[in-house]
C-alpha positions as CSV (number, residue, x, y, z in Angstrom):
1,M,-86.8,-208.2,-205.2
2,D,-84.1,-210.6,-206.4
3,L,-83.4,-213.8,-204.5
4,K,-79.7,-213.4,-205.3
5,D,-79.8,-210.3,-203.0
6,L,-80.7,-212.6,-200.1
7,T,-77.7,-214.9,-200.4
8,P,-74.7,-214.6,-198.2
9,K,-71.9,-212.5,-199.5
10,S,-69.3,-214.2,-197.3
11,N,-68.6,-217.8,-196.3
12,V,-67.2,-216.8,-192.9
13,V,-68.5,-215.4,-189.6
14,E,-66.3,-213.2,-187.5
15,V,-66.6,-213.7,-183.7
16,V,-65.3,-210.9,-181.5
17,V,-64.4,-212.7,-178.3
18,K,-66.1,-211.1,-175.3
19,H,-65.6,-211.5,-171.6
20,P,-68.1,-214.2,-170.4
21,I,-69.4,-212.0,-167.6
22,S,-69.0,-208.4,-168.6
23,K,-69.5,-209.0,-172.3
24,E,-66.8,-206.5,-173.0
25,P,-64.6,-207.3,-176.1
26,L,-61.3,-208.8,-175.1
27,T,-58.1,-207.4,-176.4
28,N,-54.6,-208.8,-177.0
29,D,-51.5,-207.1,-175.5
30,D,-51.1,-205.1,-178.7
31,G,-54.5,-203.6,-178.3
32,S,-56.2,-205.5,-181.1
33,Q,-59.5,-207.2,-180.5
34,M,-59.5,-210.9,-180.0
35,K,-61.4,-212.5,-182.9
36,I,-62.1,-215.9,-184.2
37,V,-63.2,-216.4,-187.8
38,V,-65.2,-219.5,-188.5
39,Y,-66.7,-220.9,-191.7
40,A,-70.5,-220.3,-191.9
41,P,-73.0,-223.1,-192.0
42,H,-73.7,-222.6,-195.7
43,S,-69.9,-222.9,-196.7
44,K,-68.4,-226.0,-198.2
45,E,-65.8,-226.1,-195.4
46,Y,-68.5,-226.3,-192.7
47,K,-70.6,-228.8,-194.6
48,S,-67.5,-231.0,-195.2
49,Q,-66.8,-231.2,-191.5
50,L,-70.5,-231.8,-190.7
51,F,-70.9,-234.5,-193.5
52,S,-67.7,-236.2,-192.3
53,Q,-69.1,-236.6,-188.8
54,T,-72.6,-237.7,-190.1
55,N,-71.1,-240.2,-192.4
56,A,-69.0,-241.7,-189.6
57,R,-72.2,-242.1,-187.5
58,I,-74.1,-243.7,-190.4
59,A,-71.2,-246.1,-190.9
60,R,-71.5,-247.2,-187.3
61,G,-74.8,-248.9,-188.2
62,S,-78.2,-249.3,-186.7
63,D,-76.8,-249.2,-183.1
64,N,-76.1,-245.6,-183.6
65,K,-76.5,-244.3,-180.1
66,I,-74.7,-241.2,-179.2
67,T,-73.7,-240.1,-175.7
68,A,-73.6,-236.6,-174.2
69,E,-69.8,-236.8,-174.2
70,E,-69.8,-237.8,-177.9
71,L,-72.1,-234.9,-178.7
72,E,-69.9,-232.4,-177.0
73,E,-66.9,-233.8,-178.7
74,S,-68.6,-233.6,-182.1
75,V,-69.2,-229.8,-181.5
76,I,-65.6,-229.3,-180.5
77,T,-64.4,-231.2,-183.5
78,L,-66.7,-229.3,-185.8
79,Y,-65.7,-225.9,-184.5
80,S,-62.0,-226.9,-184.6
81,G,-62.3,-227.9,-188.2
82,C,-64.3,-224.8,-189.1
83,T,-62.0,-222.2,-187.6
84,K,-60.4,-220.4,-190.4
85,E,-58.2,-217.9,-188.5
86,W,-57.9,-216.2,-185.2
87,N,-56.3,-213.3,-183.4
88,I,-56.2,-214.4,-179.7
89,T,-53.9,-214.6,-176.7
90,Y,-53.9,-218.0,-175.0
91,D,-51.5,-219.1,-172.3
92,G,-49.5,-215.9,-172.7
93,K,-49.0,-216.4,-176.5
94,K,-50.6,-215.8,-179.8
95,P,-51.0,-219.5,-180.8
96,E,-50.7,-220.8,-184.3
97,L,-54.0,-222.1,-185.5
98,T,-54.0,-225.9,-185.9
99,P,-57.0,-228.2,-185.4
100,E,-55.3,-229.6,-182.3
101,T,-54.7,-226.1,-180.8
102,A,-58.3,-225.1,-181.6
103,K,-59.6,-228.3,-180.0
104,K,-57.6,-227.6,-176.8
105,L,-58.8,-224.0,-176.7
106,Y,-62.5,-225.0,-177.2
107,E,-62.2,-227.7,-174.5
108,E,-60.5,-225.5,-171.9
109,V,-62.1,-222.1,-172.6
110,F,-65.5,-223.7,-173.1
111,W,-67.5,-220.5,-172.9
112,I,-66.1,-219.4,-176.3
113,R,-68.2,-222.2,-177.8
114,D,-71.3,-220.4,-176.7
115,Q,-70.1,-217.2,-178.5
116,I,-69.4,-219.2,-181.7
117,D,-72.9,-220.9,-181.3
118,D,-74.5,-217.4,-181.1
119,A,-72.6,-216.0,-184.0
120,L,-73.3,-219.0,-186.2
121,G,-77.0,-219.0,-185.2
122,N,-77.2,-215.4,-186.2
123,Y,-75.2,-215.6,-189.4
124,L,-78.3,-214.8,-191.5
125,N,-78.1,-211.3,-190.1
126,F,-76.1,-210.6,-193.3
127,M,-79.5,-209.7,-194.8
128,M,-79.7,-206.8,-192.4
129,A,-76.5,-205.1,-193.8
């Protein structure tokens, strides 16, 4: 066994967007699957987003209380900054990926965050391949 064999081969996780009830993969008008590609927790891009948020909290000082609203906002901001690409239909269009558009999507279509959570939580499944 070589430890190098147990390291990720990719810095991204692909999330196939599924219907929140039926769990069927959603498709765009052109028949392609809706997908969101996010940086994996071990990637420098993900860590950069996470460290930025953590450093801001540390800078706030000893009265570093966080509210539930701030916690949700931090997850939305993290996922918005860690979204590498997507192929989705939203509001009748295929939107350009920007941090602002991603943030709006993750706020309004909140159930997608659960799917990203699951994919990121299972990203170590790379070892099963």
